C-alpha positions in Angstrom: -7.5 -145.0 -68.9 -6.5 -142.3 -71.4 -4.4 -144.8 -73.4 -7.6 -146.8 -74.1 -9.5 -143.8 -75.2 -6.9 -142.7 -77.8 -5.8 -146.2 -78.9 -7.7 -145.8 -82.2 -5.7 -142.7 -82.9 -2.5 -144.7 -82.6 -3.6 -146.9 -85.5 -1.4 -145.0 -87.9 -2.1 -147.2 -90.9 -5.8 -146.6 -90.6 -5.4 -142.8 -90.1 -2.9 -142.4 -93.0 -4.8 -144.6 -95.3 -7.7 -142.1 -95.0 -5.4 -139.3 -95.9 -4.0 -141.2 -98.9 -7.6 -142.0 -100.1 -8.4 -138.3 -100.1 -5.2 -136.7 -101.3 -3.8 -139.6 -103.4 -0.7 -141.7 -103.2 1.6 -139.2 -104.7 0.6 -136.5 -102.2 1.0 -138.7 -99.1 4.4 -139.3 -97.6 5.2 -141.0 -94.3 8.4 -140.5 -92.4 9.7 -142.3 -89.3 10.0 -139.9 -86.4 13.5 -141.0 -85.4 14.9 -140.3 -88.9 13.6 -136.7 -88.6 15.6 -135.9 -85.4 17.1 -133.7 -84.1 15.1 -131.0 -85.9 11.6 -131.9 -87.0 11.0 -128.4 -88.6 14.1 -128.7 -90.8 13.2 -132.2 -91.8 9.7 -131.1 -92.8 11.0 -128.2 -94.8 13.7 -130.3 -96.6 11.8 -133.5 -97.3 8.2 -132.4 -97.5 8.4 -128.9 -98.9 11.8 -129.5 -100.6 13.3 -126.3 -99.3 17.0 -127.1 -98.8 18.1 -123.7 -97.3 16.5 -124.4 -93.9 18.7 -121.8 -92.1 16.4 -119.1 -93.5 13.8 -120.4 -91.1 16.0 -120.7 -88.1 14.8 -118.9 -84.9 17.2 -118.4 -82.0 16.0 -120.0 -78.7 13.0 -121.8 -80.4 11.8 -124.9 -78.5 9.9 -127.0 -81.0 7.0 -129.1 -79.7 7.6 -128.1 -76.1 6.4 -130.5 -73.5 5.3 -129.3 -70.0 6.9 -130.8 -66.9 5.2 -133.9 -65.5 4.3 -132.1 -62.2 2.6 -129.3 -64.1 0.7 -131.8 -66.3 -0.5 -133.6 -63.1 -1.6 -130.2 -61.7 -3.5 -129.4 -64.9 -5.3 -132.8 -64.6 -6.4 -131.9 -61.1 -7.3 -128.3 -62.2 -9.5 -129.5 -65.1 -11.9 -131.1 -62.7 -13.0 -127.6 -61.6 -12.5 -125.6 -64.8 -15.2 -125.3 -67.5 -14.3 -126.7 -70.9 -14.6 -123.2 -72.4 -11.7 -122.0 -70.3 -9.3 -125.0 -70.6 -7.5 -123.7 -73.7 -7.1 -120.3 -71.9 -5.6 -122.0 -68.8 -3.2 -123.9 -71.0 -1.7 -120.6 -72.0 -1.2 -119.7 -68.3 0.3 -123.0 -67.5 2.8 -122.7 -70.4 4.1 -119.5 -68.7 4.0 -121.2 -65.3 6.2 -124.0 -66.7 9.0 -121.5 -67.4 9.0 -120.5 -63.7 9.1 -123.9 -62.0 12.4 -124.9 -60.4 13.6 -128.4 -61.2 10.6 -129.5 -63.3 10.0 -133.3 -63.3 10.9 -135.0 -66.6 9.2 -138.3 -65.8 6.9 -138.8 -68.7 6.5 -142.6 -68.3 2.7 -142.8 -68.3 2.5 -146.5 -68.8 4.5 -149.3 -67.1 6.8 -151.3 -69.3 4.3 -154.2 -69.4 1.4 -151.9 -70.3 3.5 -150.4 -73.1 4.5 -153.8 -74.4 0.8 -154.9 -74.4 -0.2 -151.7 -76.3 2.5 -152.1 -78.9 1.6 -155.7 -79.3 -2.0 -154.8 -80.2 -0.8 -152.2 -82.6 1.9 -154.4 -84.2 -0.3 -155.7 -87.1 -1.3 -152.2 -88.1 2.3 -150.9 -87.9 3.5 -153.8 -90.1 0.8 -152.9 -92.7 2.0 -149.3 -92.4 5.6 -150.2 -93.0 4.7 -152.4 -96.0 2.2 -150.1 -97.7 4.3 -147.0 -97.4 7.7 -148.7 -98.0 9.2 -147.7 -94.6 12.3 -149.0 -92.9 11.9 -151.3 -90.0 10.6 -149.6 -86.9 12.8 -149.5 -83.7 12.0 -152.5 -81.5 10.8 -152.1 -77.9 12.9 -153.8 -75.4 10.8 -154.9 -72.5 13.8 -156.0 -70.4 15.6 -152.7 -70.9 12.4 -150.7 -70.1 11.8 -152.7 -66.9 15.4 -152.1 -65.8 15.2 -148.3 -66.3 11.6 -147.6 -65.3 10.9 -145.3 -62.4 7.2 -144.8 -61.6 6.1 -141.2 -61.2 5.8 -140.6 -57.4 2.9 -138.2 -57.8 2.6 -134.4 -57.2 4.1 -133.6 -53.9 2.4 -131.0 -51.6 5.6 -128.8 -51.8 5.6 -128.8 -55.7 1.9 -128.2 -55.8 2.2 -125.1 -53.6 5.0 -123.8 -55.9 2.9 -124.3 -59.0 -0.1 -122.7 -57.4 2.0 -119.7 -56.4 3.2 -119.1 -60.0 -0.2 -119.9 -61.5 -1.9 -117.3 -59.3 0.8 -114.8 -60.1 0.4 -115.2 -63.8 -3.4 -115.2 -63.9 -3.5 -112.0 -61.9 -1.9 -110.1 -64.8 -4.5 -107.7 -66.2 -4.4 -109.2 -69.7 -5.3 -112.7 -68.5 -8.0 -111.3 -66.2 -9.6 -109.4 -69.1 -9.4 -112.5 -71.3 -11.0 -114.7 -68.7 -13.7 -112.1 -68.3 -14.4 -112.1 -72.0 -14.6 -115.9 -72.1 -17.0 -116.1 -69.2 -19.1 -113.3 -70.6 -19.4 -115.2 -73.9 -20.2 -118.4 -72.1 -22.9 -116.8 -70.0 -24.4 -115.1 -73.1 -24.7 -118.4 -74.9 -26.5 -120.0 -71.9 -28.8 -117.1 -71.0 -29.3 -115.3 -74.3 -28.8 -118.1 -77.0 -30.4 -115.9 -79.7 -27.2 -113.7 -79.5 -25.0 -116.6 -80.3 -24.8 -115.4 -83.9 -23.2 -112.2 -82.7 -20.5 -114.1 -80.8 -19.9 -116.4 -83.9 -19.6 -113.3 -86.0 -17.1 -111.7 -83.6 -15.0 -114.9 -83.7 -15.2 -115.3 -87.4 -14.5 -111.7 -88.3 -11.3 -111.6 -86.1 -12.7 -109.1 -83.7 -12.2 -111.4 -80.7 -8.6 -112.1 -81.8 -7.8 -108.4 -82.1 -9.2 -107.8 -78.6 -7.2 -110.7 -77.2 -4.0 -109.4 -78.9 -4.7 -106.0 -77.4 -5.1 -107.4 -73.9 -1.9 -109.5 -74.3 0.1 -106.3 -74.2 -0.8 -106.1 -70.5 0.4 -109.6 -69.7 
């Protein structure tokens, strides 16, 4: 299960202690996510960068840390089994545009059952308590297993109708000339690395020099 793979990443005390060791106590600040709502960007500007006139950085219609719909995430999971790793970031760009086209996207992002969440939080509790103590944080919100059980609705899965809708928009987006050219560039580079590895330095140079980025920006005008 994915939760088991990333569980070490959820040990925030361990992760932040490494940052503090490198950058020093005075340069490491920890804030509780809930206290930064409703605008994480403004909170970062005000309390980390100490810029109090946050309105200068406002952007109309900006969705911060946008999350894809659950049906599209499930579609991507199925899609990834047939897509090379070299093209997955590219396909994520397509799926971001697809997400804006889907009617009535599912907002069910409960990936763990209440009991699984409770067990995970229980394992992480000692680390979170050390985090709270070492960084002088307020008490973290408590997880209510009873309330979670009462409101939990398991994700029913990706329906055939919704999958067809997503595939329709996915194919429409990826047929745009800009995306077709970009996929061609990615596949050509991957093929070159496999068949002509001695030319890898040329591809690395193109990436490092910004040539690839300029080409992709040029093709994006056709998307």
